[in-house]
KEMAR-40103 format. One record per residue (C-alpha): residue in one letter; x, y, z. Coordinates in steps of 0.25 Angstrom, whole numbers, plus 5000, padded with zeros to 4 digits. Example, Ala and Ser with C-alpha at 12.3 -4.5 7.8 and 13.67 -1.06 7.14 Angstrom:
+------+------+------+------+
! resn !   xx !   yy !   zz !
+------+------+------+------+
!    a ! 5049 ! 4982 ! 5031 !
!    s ! 5055 ! 4996 ! 5029 !
+------+------+------+------+
This chain:
+------+------+------+------+
! resn !   xx !   yy !   zz !
+------+------+------+------+
!    m ! 4815 ! 5191 ! 5196 !
!    d ! 4817 ! 5202 ! 5201 !
!    r ! 4808 ! 5208 ! 5213 !
!    c ! 4797 ! 5214 ! 5206 !
!    n ! 4794 ! 5200 ! 5201 !
!    k ! 4794 ! 5194 ! 5213 !
!    i ! 4787 ! 5205 ! 5218 !
!    i ! 4776 ! 5202 ! 5208 !
!    t ! 4776 ! 5187 ! 5207 !
!    e ! 4775 ! 5187 ! 5222 !
!    q ! 4762 ! 5200 ! 5223 !
!    i ! 4757 ! 5191 ! 5210 !
!    a ! 4756 ! 5177 ! 5219 !
!    n ! 4750 ! 5185 ! 5230 !
!    k ! 4739 ! 5190 ! 5221 !
!    i ! 4737 ! 5177 ! 5217 !
!    v ! 4737 ! 5172 ! 5231 !
!    t ! 4727 ! 5182 ! 5236 !
!    k ! 4718 ! 5182 ! 5225 !
!    i ! 4716 ! 5167 ! 5226 !
!    s ! 4714 ! 5169 ! 5241 !
!    e ! 4704 ! 5178 ! 5239 !
!    t ! 4696 ! 5171 ! 5228 !
!    q ! 4684 ! 5162 ! 5232 !
!    f ! 4684 ! 5149 ! 5225 !
!    t ! 4671 ! 5139 ! 5222 !
!    s ! 4671 ! 5125 ! 5219 !
!    a ! 4664 ! 5121 ! 5204 !
!    d ! 4652 ! 5119 ! 5212 !
!    g ! 4650 ! 5133 ! 5216 !
!    k ! 4655 ! 5133 ! 5231 !
!    d ! 4665 ! 5141 ! 5236 !
!    l ! 4680 ! 5136 ! 5240 !
!    d ! 4688 ! 5137 ! 5252 !
!    r ! 4698 ! 5149 ! 5250 !
!    i ! 4709 ! 5146 ! 5241 !
!    t ! 4723 ! 5149 ! 5245 !
!    i ! 4739 ! 5148 ! 5237 !
!    s ! 4754 ! 5151 ! 5241 !
!    c ! 4762 ! 5153 ! 5230 !
!    g ! 4775 ! 5152 ! 5228 !
!    v ! 4784 ! 5159 ! 5219 !
!    a ! 4796 ! 5158 ! 5211 !
!    f ! 4804 ! 5164 ! 5199 !
!    y ! 4809 ! 5154 ! 5188 !
!    a ! 4822 ! 5157 ! 5186 !
!    g ! 4826 ! 5145 ! 5175 !
!    n ! 4828 ! 5131 ! 5185 !
!    l ! 4815 ! 5127 ! 5186 !
!    e ! 4818 ! 5118 ! 5197 !
!    n ! 4822 ! 5128 ! 5206 !
!    f ! 4810 ! 5137 ! 5201 !
!    i ! 4800 ! 5125 ! 5206 !
!    s ! 4808 ! 5122 ! 5219 !
!    v ! 4806 ! 5137 ! 5222 !
!    a ! 4792 ! 5140 ! 5219 !
!    d ! 4789 ! 5128 ! 5226 !
!    k ! 4797 ! 5132 ! 5238 !
!    c ! 4789 ! 5146 ! 5237 !
!    l ! 4776 ! 5138 ! 5238 !
!    i ! 4780 ! 5129 ! 5249 !
!    g ! 4782 ! 5141 ! 5257 !
!    a ! 4772 ! 5148 ! 5254 !
!    k ! 4762 ! 5138 ! 5259 !
!    a ! 4772 ! 5138 ! 5269 !
!    s ! 4769 ! 5153 ! 5273 !
!    g ! 4753 ! 5149 ! 5273 !
!    k ! 4741 ! 5152 ! 5264 !
!    d ! 4741 ! 5162 ! 5253 !
!    c ! 4757 ! 5165 ! 5253 !
!    v ! 4766 ! 5168 ! 5242 !
!    v ! 4783 ! 5163 ! 5243 !
!    v ! 4790 ! 5168 ! 5231 !
!    h ! 4805 ! 5164 ! 5230 !
!    e ! 4815 ! 5175 ! 5234 !
!    y ! 4827 ! 5175 ! 5224 !
!    p ! 4840 ! 5180 ! 5231 !
!    g ! 4841 ! 5194 ! 5229 !
!    h ! 4828 ! 5198 ! 5226 !
!    i ! 4821 ! 5209 ! 5236 !
!    s ! 4806 ! 5202 ! 5241 !
!    a ! 4795 ! 5209 ! 5239 !
+------+------+------+------+
């Protein structure tokens, strides 16, 4: 993963979070539902599936702990944050 990919990935995740938050969902019978929020944990696959799942899970737990509508992207050593 390079810096550009991390930045773009985080921007896309934030756009998804915002779009879902701004969308008015309705039930099958046409009633408006309460506002839906999501949190995202983002990791990049580096050849080890177990590590990938573990890192993604930790990022999601971190996003949920930060509040509603949050995105946490895994930081790799040596990479610059956005």
